[in-house]
Each structure stands twice: as structure tokens, then as C-alpha cells.
C-alpha positions as CSV (number, residue, x, y, z in Angstrom):
1,X,0.0,0.0,0.0
2,X,1.7,3.2,-1.2
3,X,0.5,5.9,1.1
4,X,2.0,9.2,2.2
5,X,3.7,9.3,5.6
6,X,2.8,11.2,8.7
7,X,5.6,11.2,11.4
8,X,5.2,12.1,15.0
9,X,7.6,14.0,17.1
10,X,9.7,12.3,19.8
11,X,7.6,11.0,22.7
12,X,4.3,11.9,21.0
13,X,3.3,8.3,20.5
14,X,2.5,7.6,24.2
15,X,-1.2,8.5,24.1
16,X,-1.7,6.5,20.9
17,X,0.1,3.5,22.5
18,X,-2.4,3.9,25.4
19,X,-5.3,3.4,23.1
20,X,-6.2,6.8,21.9
21,X,-7.1,7.3,18.2
22,X,-6.4,11.1,17.7
23,X,-3.3,12.9,16.5
24,X,-3.0,16.6,17.3
25,X,-1.3,18.9,15.0
26,X,1.4,19.9,17.5
27,X,2.4,16.2,17.8
28,X,3.4,16.0,14.1
29,X,7.0,16.4,12.9
30,X,6.0,18.9,10.2
31,X,9.6,19.4,9.1
32,X,9.8,15.8,7.8
33,X,6.1,15.4,7.0
34,X,4.4,18.8,6.5
35,X,0.7,18.7,7.0
36,X,0.3,21.1,4.1
37,X,1.4,18.3,1.8
38,X,-1.7,16.3,2.6
39,X,-5.3,16.8,1.5
40,X,-8.3,16.6,3.8
41,X,-9.6,13.1,4.0
42,X,-6.4,11.5,2.6
43,X,-5.3,8.2,4.1
44,X,-1.7,8.1,5.5
45,X,0.7,5.8,7.3
46,X,1.4,7.0,10.8
47,X,5.0,6.5,12.1
48,X,6.5,7.4,15.5
49,X,9.6,9.5,15.7
50,X,11.9,6.5,15.2
51,X,10.0,5.4,12.1
52,X,8.0,2.5,13.6
53,X,4.6,2.1,11.9
54,X,1.7,2.8,14.3
55,X,-1.2,2.3,11.8
56,X,-3.3,4.1,9.3
57,X,-5.0,7.5,9.7
58,X,-7.1,9.8,7.7
59,X,-6.1,13.5,7.9
60,X,-7.6,16.9,8.6
61,X,-4.6,19.1,7.9
62,X,-6.2,22.3,9.0
63,X,-7.6,21.1,12.3
64,X,-6.2,20.7,15.8
65,X,-7.2,17.0,15.6
66,X,-5.2,16.6,12.4
67,X,-5.5,12.8,12.0
68,X,-7.6,9.9,13.3
69,X,-6.4,6.4,13.5
70,X,-8.7,3.8,12.0
71,X,-6.4,0.7,11.8
72,X,-3.3,-0.3,13.8
73,X,-2.5,-2.8,11.0
74,X,-1.1,-1.0,8.0
75,X,-2.4,-3.8,5.7
76,X,-6.0,-2.8,6.4
77,X,-7.0,0.5,4.9
78,X,-10.3,2.3,5.2
79,X,-12.2,0.6,2.5
80,X,-15.4,-1.4,2.2
81,X,-13.8,-4.6,3.6
82,X,-12.8,-2.9,6.8
83,X,-16.1,-1.1,7.1
84,X,-18.0,-4.4,6.7
85,X,-15.9,-6.0,9.4
86,X,-16.3,-3.2,11.9
87,X,-20.0,-2.9,11.3
88,X,-20.5,-6.6,11.9
89,X,-18.6,-6.3,15.2
90,X,-20.7,-3.4,16.2
91,X,-23.9,-5.2,15.2
92,X,-23.1,-8.2,17.3
93,X,-23.0,-6.2,20.5
94,X,-26.3,-4.5,19.8
95,X,-28.1,-7.7,18.8
96,X,-26.9,-9.3,22.0
97,X,-28.3,-6.4,24.1
98,X,-31.5,-5.3,22.5
99,X,-34.5,-7.4,21.4
100,X,-35.7,-4.7,18.9
101,X,-33.6,-3.4,16.0
102,X,-33.7,0.2,17.3
103,X,-30.4,1.5,18.6
104,X,-27.2,3.3,17.8
105,X,-25.5,0.9,15.5
106,X,-22.1,2.7,15.1
107,X,-20.7,5.1,17.7
108,X,-17.7,6.6,16.1
109,X,-14.4,6.1,17.9
110,X,-15.9,3.6,20.3
111,X,-16.6,1.3,17.4
112,X,-13.2,2.1,15.8
113,X,-14.9,4.1,13.0
114,X,-13.9,7.7,13.7
115,X,-16.3,10.2,12.1
116,X,-19.2,7.8,11.6
117,X,-22.5,7.5,13.5
118,X,-25.3,5.2,12.4
119,X,-28.7,5.0,14.1
120,X,-30.9,2.1,13.3
121,X,-34.7,2.4,13.1
122,X,-35.6,-1.2,12.2
123,X,-35.4,-1.3,8.4
124,X,-34.1,2.3,8.1
125,X,-30.6,3.7,8.9
126,X,-29.7,7.3,9.5
127,X,-26.0,8.0,9.0
128,X,-23.9,11.0,10.1
129,X,-20.4,11.6,8.7
130,X,-18.3,14.2,10.5
131,X,-14.8,13.9,9.1
132,X,-13.2,14.3,5.7
133,X,-11.8,10.8,5.9
134,X,-15.1,9.2,6.4
135,X,-16.7,11.5,3.8
136,X,-14.1,10.2,1.3
137,X,-15.4,6.7,1.6
138,X,-19.1,7.7,1.9
139,X,-20.2,5.4,-1.0
140,X,-18.3,2.4,0.6
141,X,-20.1,3.2,3.9
142,X,-23.4,2.9,2.2
143,X,-22.4,-0.3,0.4
144,X,-21.1,-1.9,3.6
145,X,-24.3,-1.1,5.5
146,X,-26.4,-2.5,2.6
147,X,-24.3,-5.7,2.6
148,X,-24.5,-6.2,6.3
149,X,-28.1,-5.1,7.1
150,X,-30.0,-5.0,3.8
151,X,-32.0,-2.0,4.9
152,X,-35.1,-0.6,3.1
153,X,-33.5,2.8,3.1
154,X,-30.4,4.8,4.2
155,X,-30.5,8.5,5.0
156,X,-27.4,10.6,5.1
157,X,-28.1,13.3,7.7
158,X,-25.0,15.3,7.2
159,X,-26.0,18.8,8.4
160,X,-24.4,19.0,11.9
161,X,-22.0,21.6,13.3
162,X,-19.1,19.2,13.4
163,X,-19.0,19.1,9.5
164,X,-18.7,22.9,9.4
165,X,-15.7,22.7,11.6
166,X,-14.2,20.3,9.1
167,X,-15.1,22.6,6.2
168,X,-17.5,19.9,4.9
169,X,-20.7,20.8,3.0
170,X,-24.0,20.3,4.8
171,X,-26.6,18.1,3.1
172,X,-29.4,15.6,3.8
173,X,-30.1,13.0,1.2
174,X,-31.4,9.5,0.7
175,X,-28.4,7.3,-0.3
176,X,-30.2,4.0,-0.7
177,X,-33.8,2.9,-1.1
178,X,-36.5,5.2,0.3
179,X,-36.7,6.8,3.7
180,X,-40.0,8.3,4.9
181,X,-40.2,11.7,6.7
182,X,-40.9,9.8,10.0
183,X,-39.7,6.4,10.9
184,X,-41.0,4.1,13.7
185,X,-39.0,2.9,16.7
186,X,-39.7,1.2,20.0
187,X,-37.9,2.0,23.2
188,X,-38.6,0.4,26.6
189,X,-41.8,-1.1,25.2
190,X,-43.1,2.4,24.1
191,X,-43.7,3.3,20.4
192,X,-42.5,6.4,18.7
193,X,-42.2,8.0,15.3
194,X,-39.1,10.1,14.8
195,X,-38.6,12.9,12.2
196,X,-35.4,11.7,10.7
197,X,-35.2,14.2,7.7
198,X,-35.9,17.4,9.7
199,X,-35.5,16.5,13.4
200,X,-32.6,17.1,15.7
201,X,-29.4,15.1,15.0
202,X,-30.6,11.7,13.6
203,X,-34.2,12.4,14.7
204,X,-34.0,10.5,18.0
205,X,-31.7,10.3,21.1
206,X,-31.0,6.7,22.0
207,X,-28.4,7.7,24.5
208,X,-30.9,8.2,27.4
209,X,-32.7,4.9,26.8
210,X,-31.6,3.3,30.1
211,X,-32.3,6.5,32.1
212,X,-35.8,6.7,30.6
213,X,-36.4,3.1,31.7
214,X,-35.5,4.1,35.2
215,X,-38.5,6.5,35.3
216,X,-41.0,3.8,35.8
217,X,-41.1,3.4,39.6
218,X,-40.8,7.2,40.1
219,X,-43.7,8.3,37.9
220,X,-46.6,5.8,38.5
221,X,-49.6,7.8,39.6
222,X,-47.6,11.1,39.6
223,X,-47.9,14.5,37.9
224,X,-44.8,14.9,35.7
225,X,-43.2,17.9,34.0
226,X,-40.9,17.2,31.0
227,X,-38.6,20.2,30.1
228,X,-37.0,20.4,26.7
229,X,-39.3,17.5,25.7
230,X,-38.5,17.4,22.0
231,X,-40.8,14.7,20.6
232,X,-41.6,13.1,24.0
233,X,-38.8,10.6,24.7
234,X,-39.1,11.2,28.4
235,X,-42.7,12.5,28.7
236,X,-44.5,9.9,26.6
237,X,-42.6,7.1,28.4
238,X,-43.6,8.6,31.7
239,X,-47.2,8.5,30.7
240,X,-46.9,5.0,29.4
241,X,-45.3,4.0,32.7
242,X,-48.4,5.1,34.6
243,X,-48.1,8.8,35.3
244,X,-51.4,10.4,35.9
245,X,-50.6,13.6,34.0
246,X,-47.6,14.8,31.9
247,X,-46.8,18.3,30.8
248,X,-44.2,18.7,28.0
249,X,-42.5,22.0,27.4
250,X,-40.5,22.8,24.2
251,X,-39.8,25.7,22.0
252,X,-40.7,23.8,18.8
253,X,-44.3,23.5,17.7
254,X,-43.4,20.7,15.3
255,X,-41.8,18.7,18.1
256,X,-44.8,19.2,20.3
257,X,-47.1,18.0,17.5
258,X,-45.1,14.8,17.5
259,X,-45.4,14.6,21.3
260,X,-49.2,14.4,20.9
261,X,-48.8,12.0,17.9
262,X,-46.5,9.7,19.9
263,X,-48.8,9.8,22.9
264,X,-51.7,8.8,20.7
265,X,-49.7,5.8,19.4
266,X,-49.4,4.5,22.9
267,X,-53.0,5.3,24.0
268,X,-52.0,8.0,26.5
269,X,-53.0,11.2,24.7
270,X,-55.5,12.1,27.4
271,X,-52.7,12.4,29.9
272,X,-50.6,14.8,27.9
273,X,-50.5,18.6,27.9
274,X,-48.0,20.5,25.7
275,X,-46.7,24.0,26.2
276,X,-44.8,25.8,23.4
277,X,-42.2,28.4,24.4
278,X,-38.9,29.2,26.1
279,X,-38.4,26.8,29.0
280,X,-37.1,29.3,31.5
281,X,-40.0,31.6,30.7
282,X,-42.4,28.7,31.1
283,X,-40.9,27.8,34.4
284,X,-41.5,31.3,35.7
285,X,-45.1,31.3,34.5
286,X,-45.8,27.9,36.0
287,X,-44.4,29.1,39.4
288,X,-46.6,32.3,39.2
289,X,-49.6,30.1,38.5
290,X,-49.0,28.0,41.5
291,X,-48.4,24.8,39.6
292,X,-46.8,21.9,41.3
293,X,-45.4,18.5,40.1
294,X,-44.3,15.3,41.7
295,X,-41.6,14.7,39.1
296,X,-39.7,17.2,37.0
297,X,-37.4,16.1,34.2
298,X,-34.8,18.6,33.1
299,X,-32.8,17.3,30.0
300,X,-31.6,20.4,28.2
301,X,-29.5,20.6,25.1
302,X,-25.7,21.0,25.8
303,X,-25.2,24.3,27.7
304,X,-21.4,23.7,27.5
305,X,-20.4,23.0,23.9
306,X,-16.8,24.1,24.3
307,X,-14.5,24.3,27.3
308,X,-14.6,28.1,27.2
309,X,-18.3,27.9,27.8
310,X,-18.0,26.2,31.1
311,X,-18.7,29.0,33.6
312,X,-21.7,30.3,31.7
313,X,-23.0,26.8,31.1
314,X,-22.7,25.8,34.7
315,X,-24.7,28.9,35.7
316,X,-27.3,27.9,33.1
317,X,-27.6,24.4,34.6
318,X,-27.9,26.0,38.1
319,X,-30.7,28.4,37.1
320,X,-32.6,25.6,35.3
321,X,-32.4,23.1,38.1
322,X,-33.2,25.7,40.8
323,X,-36.3,26.8,39.0
324,X,-37.3,23.1,38.4
325,X,-37.0,22.4,42.2
326,X,-39.3,25.3,42.9
327,X,-42.1,23.5,41.1
328,X,-41.7,20.2,43.0
329,X,-44.2,19.1,45.7
330,X,-42.8,18.6,49.2
331,X,-41.5,15.1,48.5
332,X,-40.7,15.5,44.8
333,X,-38.2,13.9,42.4
334,X,-35.9,15.8,40.1
335,X,-34.3,14.0,37.1
336,X,-31.5,16.3,36.1
337,X,-29.6,15.3,32.9
338,X,-26.8,16.7,30.9
339,X,-25.3,15.9,27.5
340,X,-22.4,18.3,27.9
341,X,-19.2,16.4,27.7
342,X,-17.4,19.2,29.5
343,X,-19.6,19.0,32.6
344,X,-18.4,16.2,34.9
345,X,-21.0,14.3,36.9
346,X,-19.4,15.6,40.1
347,X,-19.9,19.2,38.9
348,X,-23.5,18.5,38.1
349,X,-24.0,17.0,41.5
350,X,-22.4,20.1,43.1
351,X,-24.7,22.4,41.0
352,X,-27.8,20.5,42.2
353,X,-26.6,20.6,45.8
354,X,-26.0,24.3,45.7
355,X,-29.4,24.9,44.1
356,X,-31.2,22.8,46.7
357,X,-29.4,24.6,49.6
358,X,-30.3,28.0,48.1
359,X,-33.9,27.0,48.3
360,X,-33.4,25.5,51.8
361,X,-34.2,22.0,50.6
362,X,-32.5,18.6,51.3
363,X,-31.4,16.7,48.2
364,X,-30.6,13.0,48.0
365,X,-29.3,11.3,44.9
366,X,-31.2,8.0,44.5
367,X,-29.8,6.8,41.1
368,X,-27.0,7.8,38.7
369,X,-27.5,7.1,35.0
370,X,-25.2,7.1,32.1
371,X,-25.4,6.6,28.3
372,X,-26.7,3.2,27.1
373,X,-24.5,0.3,26.0
374,X,-25.1,1.2,22.3
375,X,-23.0,4.2,23.1
376,X,-20.0,2.4,24.6
377,X,-17.3,4.4,26.2
378,X,-13.7,4.1,24.8
379,X,-11.7,4.3,28.0
380,X,-8.8,6.1,26.4
381,X,-11.1,8.8,24.8
382,X,-12.9,10.9,27.5
383,X,-15.0,12.5,24.8
384,X,-16.9,9.3,24.2
385,X,-18.5,9.6,27.7
386,X,-20.9,12.5,27.9
387,X,-24.3,11.5,29.2
388,X,-25.2,11.8,32.9
389,X,-28.5,11.7,34.7
390,X,-29.1,12.2,38.4
391,X,-32.3,11.0,40.0
392,X,-32.8,13.2,43.1
393,X,-35.3,13.2,46.0
394,X,-35.9,16.8,47.0
395,X,-37.3,17.3,50.5
396,X,-38.1,20.2,52.8
397,X,-35.7,20.9,55.7
């Protein structure tokens, strides 16, 4: 295999030897192997400072993460054969864990396919490609998925912010078969339809599956408030698990229409109320109206997208959870979730403690939740671990 060379500086191979898959631009010996000589998405052979092969990478010459390792064996390049092999390995885990074909099939680096995410909705697949290297083999990705799963349709949902950072064009297109505007899925025995063409990310968030399952004993017979509800992943499941009443709040009218639709699919429409608007404004209005809930679920979008956003983001989490606690009945439950990778669980815990003490409440954490096993954590790559959910009992002093 005749590939260009990317050589590391002295002692810059330790992290990769430890299992990591990323190469940073300041680790490259740009005198011997200038990044400017490589094109975005090009495959290259990675060598350490002494010339020992470390595997194959695809490059992003203009980015801080300038290369991603996809094979430690230089004989196996990023082609259809490798993709089929890795997809089969990923599939075997999901088929072992889930009785329905609804899950994240490929989770980037954790499945040794950097830059590739695939969500499965039974016979339909939604694919996100976020790196030039994976974009270069886009057609082979589709062919490999067709070979392994024989889906009715594959949608390329390539319109995320990560592509902009890589200077990749944004687009959404059907790459195989046909894909309807909404596709069916089942999670924890509850049925949904997700808007894969126009919804957030791939149309659904499988990462909180196990945390939503934990709701069941907390919500039976209770009044529930679901903040940032999107299409009802938490709220509709709460109703299906026996909640007496569920109010969903979101800024998107289209998402709330699907809350009502998904509630009807499960025969719980009469339990649901939807409120369109800014969540923080809605919380103030609910407080002024004297509304109270037994369970409040706060699962916002990432308030901390970059490390520099940490202080403002932590303040936003504090405000949200404090206002949520104000709406709880005397012995209420707060489910506080975060998808911000830069917010550690301990920091979220401290934010909740500070909010509870400001309100003169006692807070007890009853359960700690993480992302589901279809989002496996690569122990060498902290960025693959991002979901946290704390189930809290909030009591008067």
C-alpha cells in the first residue's frame, strides 16, 4: 500500500500507544512530514519518531485534531472490507443487548470508526459523517451497510455543526432505497415516530434509553413535567409507565405536534399537555400560576459545547435546576440530565446541591445514570463519555 507518511515528534506516541485514536497537529513532525502536503480526508501511514509504523490514519490538515487512527495494522486500509468487518462487530453487540432493532449501531471512535455515526430504526438507517476521511469513503459506507443489514433505506443526515468545523458541506439525502419523513421505533416497550429528515441530529436520542427506563417506579400515579421535551422521549414514556398527568415544554411547535402524535400511538394522549415556548419563561409562568409537580425532568441541550463555555454553562444548569426544584411538591423527584461532555458528573452534583441549599431543601441522589450500551465508552477517549442523569429526591428541611 503506497501511502503518504505522517511522522510524530519524539515522545508523542504515548497517548496512541495507550489506546487513543487522535493525533493533534502539535504532535506531528512537520519538518519531515508537513501537513500542508496532505489533503483533507487523505489516508496516510502513521509513524512514530523512530520510524516505527503505528497504523493508518485519515487526515484533517487544517484542524487541531489533524488525524484519526482507524487501523493499527497497516495492511487494512479504510475501505469497504474494513467497514463491513467493523459494522459486523458493532452489530453483534447491539443484537446481544436489544430485542428490537432500534439502537445506535455505530458510535464513532468507540466502534473504531472515527467520524461515523449510524442510528438504526428497524429497516431504516440514519448516517452522520463528520470527518473528511469518512466522507471520502461515503459510498463504501453505504455499500457496507447494505451488505450487512440490507435496509429498506439509508438517509445521510450530514448537516451537523461538526461538519462545518471540518469545512465539509452540509446536506441531507437518501443514499439507498427510500426513507419516509418519519420512521417508527420502539424504546422500553413504548412506540414512537421520529422525524429523521428534519429533526434534531438523527431524529432521536437513543443515549438516554436506560435512564428513561429508570423513570417507571418514580412516575406511577404522579404528575410529571418534562422540560425540553423534544418529541416526548421522556414524557410519553412517563405517561406509558403510569403517570397520571404529563406536561411537555419545548420551543418547537413541530416537536410538540409529535409529542401528541406519539402519545396517541401509545394510548396516553388524554394524559398529555403541551406548552410551546422558552423553557425558562415557562418555568416562571408555572411558578406564578402556583403549579406543582411530583416529578420534574430537566434534560436540556448541551449548555457547554466548548470548554470556554464552562462558567456560563454551569450557571445555566444552576438556574434551570433551581427553577425546576421550585415546582416540586414537598417530597418530589428531580431528574437532572446533561449531554455536555465538558460537565463532569461531580460538577452537576455540586450544582444540584448548591441549588437545593439556596432553596433550603434537602437533596438526596437515589440513582445515577449514564449513556446506554449502544454508546460504549472508549476508556482512552474521554469525549466518548458525555451523558449523565441524576435522580434526586428533594425534601423540605
